[in-house]
LOKOLZA-977556 format. One record per residue (C-alpha): residue number from 1; y, z, x. Coordinates in Angstrom, 2 decimals. Last residue first. Layout:
<pts>
+-----+---------+---------+---------+
:   i :       v :       w :       u :
+-----+---------+---------+---------+
: NUM :       Y :       Z :       X :
...
+-----+---------+---------+---------+
</pts>
This chain:
<pts>
+-----+---------+---------+---------+
:   i :       v :       w :       u :
+-----+---------+---------+---------+
: 489 :   36.97 :   10.33 :  -18.09 :
: 488 :   36.32 :   10.28 :  -21.89 :
: 487 :   38.58 :   13.41 :  -22.54 :
: 486 :   41.52 :   11.84 :  -20.81 :
: 485 :   43.33 :   14.36 :  -18.67 :
: 484 :   46.13 :   16.51 :  -20.23 :
: 483 :   49.19 :   17.40 :  -18.08 :
: 482 :   50.32 :   20.91 :  -18.32 :
: 481 :   52.91 :   22.11 :  -20.95 :
: 480 :   55.53 :   20.30 :  -22.98 :
: 479 :   58.43 :   22.53 :  -21.89 :
: 478 :   57.67 :   22.07 :  -18.19 :
: 477 :   57.34 :   18.43 :  -18.67 :
: 476 :   60.62 :   18.14 :  -20.51 :
: 475 :   62.33 :   19.94 :  -17.71 :
: 474 :   60.66 :   17.58 :  -15.21 :
: 473 :   61.84 :   14.67 :  -17.31 :
: 472 :   65.53 :   15.86 :  -16.84 :
: 471 :   65.09 :   16.05 :  -13.16 :
: 470 :   63.45 :   12.79 :  -12.89 :
: 469 :   65.96 :   10.86 :  -15.05 :
: 468 :   68.78 :   12.35 :  -12.82 :
: 467 :   66.93 :   11.39 :   -9.64 :
: 466 :   66.63 :    7.82 :  -10.98 :
: 465 :   70.34 :    7.59 :  -11.73 :
: 464 :   70.87 :    4.47 :   -9.50 :
: 463 :   72.06 :    2.31 :  -12.49 :
: 462 :   72.59 :    4.10 :  -15.74 :
: 461 :   69.65 :    5.82 :  -17.25 :
: 460 :   66.83 :    5.43 :  -19.73 :
: 459 :   64.30 :    8.15 :  -20.57 :
: 458 :   61.18 :    6.93 :  -22.22 :
: 457 :   58.51 :    8.55 :  -24.50 :
: 456 :   54.76 :    8.63 :  -24.23 :
: 455 :   51.92 :    8.55 :  -26.62 :
: 454 :   48.42 :    9.18 :  -25.66 :
: 453 :   45.42 :    7.91 :  -27.77 :
: 452 :   43.19 :   10.31 :  -29.84 :
: 451 :   43.19 :    8.13 :  -32.85 :
: 450 :   45.59 :   10.56 :  -34.75 :
: 449 :   47.90 :    9.72 :  -31.93 :
: 448 :   48.52 :   11.93 :  -28.83 :
: 447 :   51.60 :   13.77 :  -27.45 :
: 446 :   54.37 :   13.74 :  -24.90 :
: 445 :   53.43 :   11.44 :  -21.97 :
: 444 :   56.37 :   10.47 :  -19.69 :
: 443 :   57.90 :    7.15 :  -19.11 :
: 442 :   60.96 :    6.85 :  -16.92 :
: 441 :   63.50 :    4.08 :  -17.10 :
: 440 :   65.99 :    2.66 :  -14.65 :
: 439 :   68.72 :    0.07 :  -15.88 :
: 438 :   68.84 :   -3.57 :  -14.64 :
: 437 :   70.35 :   -4.85 :  -17.81 :
: 436 :   67.72 :   -7.48 :  -18.45 :
: 435 :   65.12 :   -5.14 :  -17.36 :
: 434 :   66.15 :   -2.40 :  -19.65 :
: 433 :   65.95 :   -4.91 :  -22.58 :
: 432 :   62.14 :   -5.21 :  -22.26 :
: 431 :   61.23 :   -1.56 :  -22.96 :
: 430 :   61.87 :   -0.95 :  -26.46 :
: 429 :   61.29 :   -4.47 :  -27.22 :
: 428 :   57.48 :   -4.15 :  -26.57 :
: 427 :   56.04 :   -4.55 :  -30.06 :
: 426 :   58.21 :   -7.52 :  -31.12 :
: 425 :   58.23 :   -9.76 :  -28.07 :
: 424 :   54.73 :   -8.63 :  -27.49 :
: 423 :   53.63 :  -10.34 :  -30.69 :
: 422 :   52.73 :   -8.57 :  -33.97 :
: 421 :   49.41 :   -9.57 :  -35.67 :
: 420 :   49.57 :  -11.66 :  -38.79 :
: 419 :   48.02 :  -11.22 :  -42.18 :
: 418 :   45.77 :  -13.47 :  -44.21 :
: 417 :   43.87 :  -12.49 :  -47.36 :
: 416 :   40.37 :  -11.81 :  -48.29 :
: 415 :   39.38 :  -10.32 :  -51.65 :
: 414 :   37.77 :   -7.09 :  -52.47 :
: 413 :   35.27 :   -6.90 :  -55.36 :
: 412 :   36.16 :   -4.53 :  -58.21 :
: 411 :   37.86 :   -7.47 :  -59.93 :
: 410 :   41.09 :   -8.56 :  -61.48 :
: 409 :   43.56 :   -6.77 :  -59.19 :
: 408 :   41.48 :   -7.60 :  -56.08 :
: 407 :   41.33 :   -4.91 :  -53.49 :
: 406 :   42.39 :   -6.36 :  -50.06 :
: 405 :   40.38 :   -7.50 :  -47.15 :
: 404 :   41.81 :   -8.93 :  -43.90 :
: 403 :   41.72 :  -12.15 :  -42.04 :
: 402 :   43.95 :  -12.48 :  -38.85 :
: 401 :   46.69 :  -14.86 :  -38.19 :
: 400 :   48.63 :  -15.10 :  -34.94 :
: 399 :   51.86 :  -13.83 :  -33.73 :
: 398 :   52.55 :  -15.10 :  -30.32 :
: 397 :   52.65 :  -13.22 :  -26.92 :
: 396 :   49.32 :  -11.63 :  -27.72 :
: 395 :   47.72 :   -8.06 :  -27.68 :
: 394 :   44.69 :   -7.57 :  -29.74 :
: 393 :   42.11 :   -8.59 :  -27.23 :
: 392 :   40.98 :   -5.15 :  -26.26 :
: 391 :   42.20 :   -2.62 :  -28.69 :
: 390 :   45.94 :   -1.59 :  -28.76 :
: 389 :   47.34 :    1.32 :  -26.89 :
: 388 :   50.10 :    3.64 :  -28.62 :
: 387 :   52.81 :    1.89 :  -30.93 :
: 386 :   56.10 :    0.42 :  -30.99 :
: 385 :   56.70 :    0.68 :  -27.29 :
: 384 :   58.22 :    3.10 :  -24.88 :
: 383 :   59.84 :    5.11 :  -27.58 :
: 382 :   63.50 :    6.23 :  -26.95 :
: 381 :   65.73 :    8.77 :  -25.07 :
: 380 :   69.05 :    7.67 :  -23.63 :
: 379 :   70.88 :    9.09 :  -20.53 :
: 378 :   74.50 :    8.26 :  -19.63 :
: 377 :   76.01 :    9.40 :  -22.89 :
: 376 :   79.82 :    9.16 :  -21.96 :
: 375 :   79.86 :    5.86 :  -20.20 :
: 374 :   76.71 :    4.60 :  -22.11 :
: 373 :   78.71 :    2.20 :  -24.14 :
: 372 :   80.58 :    0.86 :  -21.13 :
: 371 :   77.03 :    0.37 :  -19.44 :
: 370 :   75.86 :   -1.70 :  -22.44 :
: 369 :   78.88 :   -3.95 :  -22.26 :
: 368 :   78.75 :   -4.54 :  -18.59 :
: 367 :   75.07 :   -5.43 :  -18.77 :
: 366 :   75.84 :   -7.75 :  -21.66 :
: 365 :   78.53 :   -9.58 :  -19.74 :
: 364 :   76.39 :   -9.86 :  -16.53 :
: 363 :   73.56 :  -11.35 :  -18.63 :
: 362 :   76.00 :  -13.83 :  -20.23 :
: 361 :   76.90 :  -14.99 :  -16.80 :
: 360 :   73.36 :  -15.61 :  -15.89 :
: 359 :   72.84 :  -17.38 :  -19.29 :
: 358 :   75.68 :  -19.77 :  -18.55 :
: 357 :   74.27 :  -20.56 :  -15.22 :
: 356 :   70.87 :  -21.43 :  -16.73 :
: 355 :   72.44 :  -23.39 :  -19.45 :
: 354 :   74.29 :  -25.41 :  -16.80 :
: 353 :   71.07 :  -26.06 :  -14.95 :
: 352 :   69.55 :  -27.38 :  -18.16 :
: 351 :   66.93 :  -25.89 :  -20.48 :
: 350 :   63.92 :  -27.41 :  -22.04 :
: 349 :   63.44 :  -26.29 :  -25.74 :
: 348 :   61.30 :  -23.24 :  -26.19 :
: 347 :   57.63 :  -23.58 :  -27.05 :
: 346 :   56.97 :  -23.65 :  -23.40 :
: 345 :   57.32 :  -19.80 :  -23.14 :
: 344 :   54.88 :  -19.29 :  -25.99 :
: 343 :   52.31 :  -21.67 :  -24.75 :
: 342 :   52.66 :  -20.32 :  -21.27 :
: 341 :   52.19 :  -16.84 :  -22.40 :
: 340 :   48.96 :  -17.57 :  -24.33 :
: 339 :   47.73 :  -19.70 :  -21.31 :
: 338 :   48.23 :  -16.60 :  -19.12 :
: 337 :   46.38 :  -14.23 :  -21.46 :
: 336 :   43.60 :  -16.88 :  -21.93 :
: 335 :   42.97 :  -17.01 :  -18.20 :
: 334 :   43.63 :  -20.14 :  -16.15 :
: 333 :   41.23 :  -22.16 :  -14.38 :
: 332 :   41.10 :  -25.04 :  -16.92 :
: 331 :   44.78 :  -25.19 :  -16.93 :
: 330 :   44.83 :  -26.38 :  -13.32 :
: 329 :   46.42 :  -29.77 :  -13.85 :
: 328 :   49.87 :  -28.42 :  -12.84 :
: 327 :   49.68 :  -24.65 :  -12.37 :
: 326 :   51.61 :  -24.27 :   -9.04 :
: 325 :   54.31 :  -26.85 :  -10.21 :
: 324 :   54.75 :  -25.22 :  -13.57 :
: 323 :   55.22 :  -21.60 :  -12.41 :
: 322 :   58.82 :  -22.12 :  -11.86 :
: 321 :   59.13 :  -23.50 :  -15.44 :
: 320 :   57.16 :  -20.62 :  -16.85 :
: 319 :   59.47 :  -18.14 :  -15.08 :
: 318 :   62.54 :  -19.91 :  -16.66 :
: 317 :   61.17 :  -20.40 :  -20.18 :
: 316 :   59.76 :  -16.88 :  -20.59 :
: 315 :   61.05 :  -14.10 :  -18.40 :
: 314 :   64.49 :  -15.56 :  -17.93 :
: 313 :   65.08 :  -16.71 :  -21.55 :
: 312 :   63.05 :  -13.71 :  -22.87 :
: 311 :   65.63 :  -11.23 :  -21.19 :
: 310 :   68.44 :  -13.20 :  -22.62 :
: 309 :   66.90 :  -12.82 :  -26.14 :
: 308 :   66.47 :   -9.18 :  -25.58 :
: 307 :   70.03 :   -8.57 :  -24.37 :
: 306 :   71.41 :  -10.55 :  -27.37 :
: 305 :   69.02 :   -8.47 :  -29.72 :
: 304 :   70.64 :   -5.31 :  -28.22 :
: 303 :   73.53 :   -5.94 :  -30.59 :
: 302 :   74.33 :   -2.34 :  -31.36 :
: 301 :   73.65 :    0.68 :  -29.43 :
: 300 :   73.71 :    3.79 :  -31.59 :
: 299 :   73.31 :    7.29 :  -30.15 :
: 298 :   72.09 :   10.32 :  -32.02 :
: 297 :   72.56 :   13.47 :  -30.16 :
: 296 :   70.62 :   15.73 :  -27.60 :
: 295 :   72.26 :   18.48 :  -25.82 :
: 294 :   69.98 :   20.11 :  -23.25 :
: 293 :   69.20 :   23.84 :  -23.03 :
: 292 :   65.48 :   23.89 :  -22.77 :
: 291 :   65.11 :   24.31 :  -26.58 :
: 290 :   67.17 :   21.31 :  -26.94 :
: 289 :   64.94 :   19.44 :  -24.57 :
: 288 :   61.87 :   20.57 :  -26.55 :
: 287 :   63.46 :   19.27 :  -29.64 :
: 286 :   64.35 :   16.00 :  -28.20 :
: 285 :   60.71 :   15.37 :  -27.00 :
: 284 :   59.32 :   16.33 :  -30.52 :
: 283 :   61.71 :   13.71 :  -31.99 :
: 282 :   60.52 :   11.08 :  -29.45 :
: 281 :   56.75 :   11.93 :  -30.32 :
: 280 :   57.63 :   11.78 :  -34.01 :
: 279 :   59.01 :    8.29 :  -33.64 :
: 278 :   55.72 :    7.16 :  -31.98 :
: 277 :   53.61 :    9.00 :  -34.63 :
: 276 :   55.60 :    7.20 :  -37.29 :
: 275 :   54.91 :    3.82 :  -35.70 :
: 274 :   57.88 :    2.13 :  -34.22 :
: 273 :   60.33 :   -0.29 :  -35.67 :
: 272 :   62.43 :   -2.90 :  -34.07 :
: 271 :   64.46 :   -3.01 :  -30.93 :
: 270 :   67.37 :   -4.72 :  -32.58 :
: 269 :   67.91 :   -2.01 :  -35.19 :
: 268 :   69.14 :    0.25 :  -32.57 :
: 267 :   69.10 :    4.26 :  -32.47 :
: 266 :   68.56 :    5.80 :  -29.21 :
: 265 :   68.45 :    9.58 :  -29.19 :
: 264 :   71.30 :   10.04 :  -26.61 :
: 263 :   71.24 :   12.64 :  -23.95 :
: 262 :   74.64 :   14.43 :  -22.79 :
: 261 :   74.36 :   15.68 :  -19.22 :
: 260 :   74.94 :   19.31 :  -18.67 :
: 259 :   71.31 :   20.04 :  -18.64 :
: 258 :   70.92 :   17.84 :  -15.44 :
: 257 :   73.14 :   20.07 :  -13.28 :
: 256 :   71.18 :   23.15 :  -14.44 :
: 255 :   67.81 :   21.47 :  -13.53 :
: 254 :   69.28 :   20.64 :  -10.11 :
: 253 :   70.12 :   17.17 :   -8.85 :
: 252 :   69.59 :   16.47 :   -5.16 :
: 251 :   70.46 :   12.84 :   -4.61 :
: 250 :   68.47 :   10.50 :   -2.34 :
: 249 :   70.74 :    7.92 :   -0.46 :
: 248 :   71.59 :    4.70 :   -1.96 :
: 247 :   71.28 :    1.97 :    0.80 :
: 246 :   71.01 :   -1.03 :   -1.55 :
: 245 :   68.24 :   -3.64 :   -1.48 :
: 244 :   68.90 :   -6.53 :   -3.90 :
: 243 :   67.98 :   -9.20 :   -1.31 :
: 242 :   64.79 :   -7.37 :   -0.38 :
: 241 :   63.57 :   -8.25 :    3.09 :
: 240 :   66.29 :   -6.30 :    4.80 :
: 239 :   65.02 :   -2.99 :    3.41 :
: 238 :   66.90 :   -0.21 :    1.72 :
: 237 :   65.46 :    3.17 :    0.68 :
: 236 :   63.08 :    4.66 :   -1.91 :
: 235 :   59.38 :    4.82 :   -1.24 :
: 234 :   58.79 :    8.38 :    0.09 :
: 233 :   61.33 :   10.01 :   -2.28 :
: 232 :   59.85 :    8.07 :   -5.30 :
: 231 :   56.33 :    9.32 :   -4.46 :
: 230 :   57.31 :   12.85 :   -4.22 :
: 229 :   59.42 :   12.60 :   -7.36 :
: 228 :   56.75 :   10.88 :   -9.30 :
: 227 :   54.30 :   13.76 :   -8.37 :
: 226 :   56.75 :   16.18 :   -9.98 :
: 225 :   56.81 :   13.83 :  -13.00 :
: 224 :   53.14 :   14.32 :  -13.37 :
: 223 :   50.20 :   11.97 :  -13.65 :
: 222 :   51.51 :    9.41 :  -11.27 :
: 221 :   53.18 :    5.90 :  -11.20 :
: 220 :   55.76 :    4.79 :   -8.63 :
: 219 :   57.88 :    1.67 :   -8.95 :
: 218 :   58.38 :   -2.06 :   -8.12 :
: 217 :   61.03 :   -4.22 :   -9.60 :
: 216 :   61.37 :   -7.39 :  -11.65 :
: 215 :   64.32 :   -8.44 :  -13.66 :
: 214 :   66.70 :   -8.06 :  -10.70 :
: 213 :   65.00 :  -11.18 :   -9.26 :
: 212 :   67.36 :  -13.44 :  -11.36 :
: 211 :   68.75 :  -15.50 :   -8.57 :
: 210 :   65.49 :  -15.32 :   -6.73 :
: 209 :   64.11 :  -12.80 :   -4.26 :
: 208 :   61.78 :  -11.05 :   -6.55 :
: 207 :   58.63 :  -12.79 :   -5.25 :
: 206 :   55.70 :  -13.16 :   -7.79 :
: 205 :   53.93 :  -11.70 :   -5.90 :
: 204 :   55.33 :   -8.59 :   -4.11 :
: 203 :   55.91 :   -8.25 :   -0.39 :
: 202 :   59.53 :   -7.36 :   -0.75 :
: 201 :   60.22 :   -5.31 :   -3.69 :
: 200 :   62.13 :   -2.74 :   -1.82 :
: 199 :   62.79 :    0.50 :   -3.81 :
: 198 :   66.35 :    1.07 :   -5.10 :
: 197 :   67.26 :   -2.52 :   -5.03 :
: 196 :   66.64 :   -3.22 :   -8.75 :
: 195 :   67.21 :    0.27 :  -10.45 :
: 194 :   63.75 :    2.10 :  -10.83 :
: 193 :   61.06 :    1.69 :  -13.28 :
: 192 :   59.26 :    5.02 :  -13.20 :
: 191 :   55.88 :    5.77 :  -14.55 :
: 190 :   54.20 :    8.78 :  -15.88 :
: 189 :   50.46 :    9.16 :  -17.26 :
: 188 :   48.90 :    9.03 :  -20.64 :
: 187 :   47.14 :    5.74 :  -20.40 :
: 186 :   49.00 :    3.73 :  -23.04 :
: 185 :   52.32 :    5.27 :  -21.97 :
: 184 :   51.71 :    4.61 :  -18.36 :
: 183 :   50.62 :    1.14 :  -19.05 :
: 182 :   53.87 :    0.58 :  -21.07 :
: 181 :   56.08 :    2.12 :  -18.36 :
: 180 :   54.98 :    0.19 :  -15.31 :
: 179 :   54.95 :   -3.27 :  -16.87 :
: 178 :   57.82 :   -2.62 :  -19.16 :
: 177 :   59.57 :   -5.93 :  -18.86 :
: 176 :   59.44 :   -7.04 :  -15.28 :
: 175 :   57.81 :   -3.77 :  -13.94 :
: 174 :   55.68 :   -3.34 :  -10.80 :
: 173 :   53.07 :   -0.80 :  -10.09 :
: 172 :   52.67 :    1.69 :   -7.11 :
: 171 :   50.39 :    4.61 :   -6.77 :
: 170 :   49.26 :    8.04 :   -7.60 :
: 169 :   46.29 :   10.54 :   -7.25 :
: 168 :   43.73 :    7.83 :   -7.60 :
: 167 :   40.21 :    7.96 :   -9.33 :
: 166 :   41.35 :   10.74 :  -11.68 :
: 165 :   40.96 :    8.77 :  -14.70 :
: 164 :   44.71 :    8.62 :  -15.53 :
: 163 :   45.45 :    7.24 :  -11.93 :
: 162 :   42.79 :    4.52 :  -11.88 :
: 161 :   43.76 :    3.47 :  -15.46 :
: 160 :   47.42 :    3.23 :  -14.78 :
: 159 :   46.89 :    1.27 :  -11.68 :
: 158 :   44.55 :   -1.17 :  -13.37 :
: 157 :   46.98 :   -1.70 :  -16.18 :
: 156 :   50.00 :   -2.55 :  -14.04 :
: 155 :   50.61 :   -5.63 :  -16.04 :
: 154 :   49.73 :   -4.46 :  -18.41 :
: 153 :   48.06 :   -2.14 :  -20.93 :
: 152 :   44.97 :    0.05 :  -20.39 :
: 151 :   43.46 :   -1.74 :  -23.28 :
: 150 :   41.19 :    0.05 :  -25.85 :
: 149 :   37.45 :    0.11 :  -26.40 :
: 148 :   37.13 :    2.20 :  -23.35 :
: 147 :   38.85 :    5.23 :  -25.07 :
: 146 :   41.13 :    7.59 :  -23.14 :
: 145 :   40.28 :    5.89 :  -19.77 :
: 144 :   41.76 :    2.57 :  -21.17 :
: 143 :   39.72 :   -0.33 :  -20.02 :
: 142 :   40.54 :   -3.04 :  -17.44 :
: 141 :   39.41 :   -6.58 :  -18.28 :
: 140 :   37.86 :   -9.19 :  -16.00 :
: 139 :   38.25 :   -9.61 :  -12.32 :
: 138 :   38.80 :  -13.35 :  -11.69 :
: 137 :   39.06 :  -14.74 :  -15.19 :
: 136 :   41.85 :  -12.12 :  -16.29 :
: 135 :   42.35 :   -9.00 :  -18.25 :
: 134 :   45.13 :   -6.36 :  -18.02 :
: 133 :   47.01 :   -6.40 :  -21.21 :
: 132 :   50.75 :   -6.42 :  -21.56 :
: 131 :   50.78 :   -9.95 :  -20.20 :
: 130 :   52.28 :  -12.12 :  -17.52 :
: 129 :   51.38 :  -10.40 :  -14.34 :
: 128 :   50.37 :  -13.68 :  -12.64 :
: 127 :   46.95 :  -13.27 :  -14.30 :
: 126 :   46.69 :   -9.95 :  -15.78 :
: 125 :   46.49 :   -6.95 :  -13.28 :
: 124 :   43.61 :   -4.99 :  -11.53 :
: 123 :   44.03 :   -2.40 :   -8.81 :
: 122 :   44.09 :   -2.38 :   -4.90 :
: 121 :   42.46 :   -0.17 :   -2.45 :
: 120 :   42.01 :    3.51 :   -1.42 :
: 119 :   45.14 :    3.71 :    0.62 :
: 118 :   45.34 :    7.06 :    2.33 :
: 117 :   48.86 :    8.57 :    2.31 :
: 116 :   50.52 :   10.17 :    5.24 :
: 115 :   54.04 :    9.59 :    4.58 :
: 114 :   54.06 :    6.57 :    7.07 :
: 113 :   51.10 :    5.32 :    5.12 :
: 112 :   53.12 :    5.28 :    1.81 :
: 111 :   56.07 :    3.69 :    3.55 :
: 110 :   53.91 :    0.90 :    5.02 :
: 109 :   52.69 :    0.06 :    1.50 :
: 108 :   56.35 :    0.00 :    0.38 :
: 107 :   57.30 :   -2.32 :    3.26 :
: 106 :   54.62 :   -4.86 :    2.09 :
: 105 :   51.72 :   -5.19 :    4.40 :
: 104 :   51.27 :   -8.02 :    6.69 :
: 103 :   48.55 :  -10.73 :    7.33 :
: 102 :   48.28 :  -11.50 :    3.64 :
: 101 :   44.86 :  -12.51 :    2.04 :
: 100 :   44.98 :  -15.17 :   -0.73 :
:  99 :   41.45 :  -16.30 :   -1.22 :
:  98 :   41.45 :  -15.52 :   -5.03 :
:  97 :   44.87 :  -16.98 :   -5.47 :
:  96 :   44.10 :  -19.77 :   -7.97 :
:  95 :   41.26 :  -17.67 :   -9.62 :
:  94 :   44.32 :  -15.41 :  -10.72 :
:  93 :   44.64 :  -11.62 :  -11.24 :
:  92 :   47.54 :  -11.09 :   -8.76 :
:  91 :   45.15 :  -12.32 :   -6.13 :
:  90 :   46.23 :  -10.42 :   -3.01 :
:  89 :   42.91 :   -9.83 :   -1.25 :
:  88 :   43.02 :   -7.26 :    1.50 :
:  87 :   43.71 :   -7.85 :    5.26 :
:  86 :   47.24 :   -6.55 :    5.21 :
:  85 :   48.21 :   -5.09 :    1.99 :
:  84 :   50.68 :   -7.33 :   -0.19 :
:  83 :   51.49 :   -6.11 :   -3.61 :
:  82 :   50.01 :   -8.32 :   -6.47 :
:  81 :   46.93 :   -6.06 :   -6.45 :
:  80 :   48.78 :   -3.03 :   -7.73 :
:  79 :   48.53 :   -0.19 :   -5.17 :
:  78 :   46.34 :    2.85 :   -4.90 :
:  77 :   46.54 :    6.40 :   -3.53 :
:  76 :   44.18 :    9.04 :   -1.71 :
:  75 :   46.28 :   11.89 :   -0.37 :
:  74 :   45.59 :   12.81 :    3.22 :
:  73 :   49.26 :   13.56 :    4.06 :
:  72 :   51.44 :   12.61 :    1.16 :
:  71 :   54.65 :   14.64 :    2.12 :
:  70 :   53.79 :   14.07 :    5.80 :
:  69 :   51.95 :   16.64 :    7.77 :
:  68 :   53.26 :   18.55 :   10.78 :
:  67 :   50.25 :   18.64 :   13.50 :
:  66 :   48.26 :   21.80 :   13.20 :
:  65 :   45.40 :   20.26 :   15.43 :
:  64 :   42.95 :   20.71 :   12.43 :
:  63 :   45.35 :   19.07 :   10.12 :
:  62 :   45.60 :   16.12 :   12.51 :
:  61 :   41.84 :   15.79 :   12.72 :
:  60 :   41.62 :   15.76 :    8.82 :
:  59 :   44.15 :   12.83 :    8.77 :
:  58 :   42.27 :   10.92 :   11.24 :
:  57 :   38.89 :   11.31 :    9.27 :
:  56 :   40.74 :   10.35 :    6.08 :
:  55 :   42.17 :    7.22 :    7.80 :
:  54 :   38.67 :    6.11 :    8.86 :
:  53 :   37.23 :    6.90 :    5.39 :
:  52 :   40.04 :    4.79 :    3.81 :
:  51 :   39.39 :    1.97 :    6.10 :
:  50 :   35.60 :    1.99 :    5.22 :
:  49 :   36.35 :    2.53 :    1.42 :
:  48 :   38.67 :   -0.42 :    0.86 :
:  47 :   37.95 :   -0.75 :   -2.75 :
:  46 :   39.24 :   -4.24 :   -4.03 :
:  45 :   40.06 :   -5.20 :   -7.53 :
:  44 :   39.75 :   -1.78 :   -8.91 :
:  43 :   40.36 :   -0.59 :  -12.66 :
:  42 :   37.18 :   -1.78 :  -14.05 :
:  41 :   37.03 :    1.09 :  -16.45 :
:  40 :   33.39 :    1.56 :  -17.24 :
:  39 :   31.77 :    0.26 :  -14.01 :
:  38 :   34.66 :    1.81 :  -11.90 :
:  37 :   33.88 :    5.32 :  -13.48 :
:  36 :   30.90 :    6.59 :  -11.61 :
:  35 :   31.58 :    4.81 :   -8.17 :
:  34 :   35.15 :    5.82 :   -8.45 :
:  33 :   34.27 :    9.46 :   -8.83 :
:  32 :   32.03 :    9.32 :   -5.86 :
:  31 :   34.76 :    7.65 :   -3.82 :
:  30 :   37.10 :   10.40 :   -5.00 :
:  29 :   34.97 :   13.27 :   -3.83 :
:  28 :   34.40 :   11.57 :   -0.54 :
:  27 :   38.03 :   11.16 :   -0.07 :
:  26 :   38.67 :   14.85 :   -0.81 :
:  25 :   36.18 :   15.88 :    1.75 :
:  24 :   37.74 :   13.77 :    4.33 :
:  23 :   41.18 :   14.87 :    3.51 :
:  22 :   39.93 :   18.60 :    4.10 :
:  21 :   39.76 :   21.35 :    1.70 :
:  20 :   40.23 :   25.12 :    1.80 :
:  19 :   42.09 :   24.95 :    5.01 :
:  18 :   45.10 :   26.61 :    3.18 :
:  17 :   47.38 :   23.94 :    4.24 :
:  16 :   44.82 :   21.27 :    2.76 :
:  15 :   44.43 :   23.25 :   -0.42 :
:  14 :   48.38 :   23.56 :   -0.67 :
:  13 :   48.65 :   19.73 :   -0.25 :
:  12 :   46.18 :   19.14 :   -3.01 :
:  11 :   48.10 :   21.47 :   -5.48 :
:  10 :   51.37 :   19.73 :   -4.55 :
:   9 :   50.01 :   16.30 :   -5.17 :
:   8 :   48.79 :   17.40 :   -8.53 :
:   7 :   45.09 :   18.06 :   -9.35 :
:   6 :   43.13 :   15.88 :  -11.73 :
:   5 :   40.53 :   14.88 :   -9.27 :
:   4 :   40.07 :   18.30 :   -7.98 :
:   3 :   39.60 :   19.85 :  -11.49 :
:   2 :   42.67 :   21.74 :  -12.48 :
:   1 :   43.23 :   25.30 :  -11.24 :
+-----+---------+---------+---------+
</pts>
């Protein structure tokens, strides 16, 4: 069996049922692990050890009395620190929100607890969630458990690091342009971006109750797809506080049913190039699926650049404009990651209300066009981003010059020249367009790079096909082999 902290939810539940482990013993194990790894990873913003111990004691007593357990009974989990938990700080990575403490928990937190989960605490994010690197002036940077010199990604980077390192057994992140899937890919775990309305986003900051709130969703993160399924089943369902909420019942899709679905190997020039190792990971995933009885075919999706430009309009200039009032005259308190985003977003020309309305209509047109193209091939396979995790500080919204060395043609001495880093709008295009179209996406680790960093692939589906994506990903997971923990953690 895997080490206790790397075990699956099913394995832990079986140990509980067999009386070989109690929730209180498991919690003590996790708190010891957190005390060892938190100084290296900095995944947690707030650790609620006392409340977690009280909940673990209660869970242990219920098992002793043979009370029917919930699907997450006694399991220590975490949530991203932009999600409301009553009595805990809700800073979303900002000094400006350091004292924000909600009186009520988000519906998804209540659902975790109703399923029996024990909340360990909340995890780190970039300021206001606006970067693919988790670093801020309030809590600092979160490191990747595969290599502490590398980023855990963002904006759910603290959550991904906590789960991958074995500090947490699963949790909830949020995704406005890859913020669940990219950290999962960077840290070698699984992440699900659901269809807007499938899992309620009420109680999330920034709120998703705007006229373009379909861009951002909340979703589960875990080490295995099987664990994602358990979390998704516990979290999904309508809620009156989410304007996009839809009462879509959980579907039961067998592996045989899933294998009859055509899967497209996504080919689109608009999403840019990926590293050879990233493409190799997708190719490997396709071969494993074919060996498991699936049919995978090339699939061209033209003109995704329009969807990506529209995504940036809403995620960039529009959100920056909404933040302007809150941030006025407070630039000295903002983190470099947020300032980088604001500089990129404000570089665009000011927009009018008519332009905003026109862009909303254009979004609906692009979504309909994409769905029509996917009518016969309802699941796509692609990279999550253009490369594995980058080193701390190398992520940016704007391309910037860096000095490098090159051998001189006229001398044996190297000469310096200037090159440019790639911006998030180039490197994360594989994930961003899904948020514009409101499609579900699931990230699953497949391989590792030559630098020893995990590489994931992404399944993309039509709206409300989360169960189908999970079923296909479970087949891929079975063909791939057991989940591999980070060696450094």
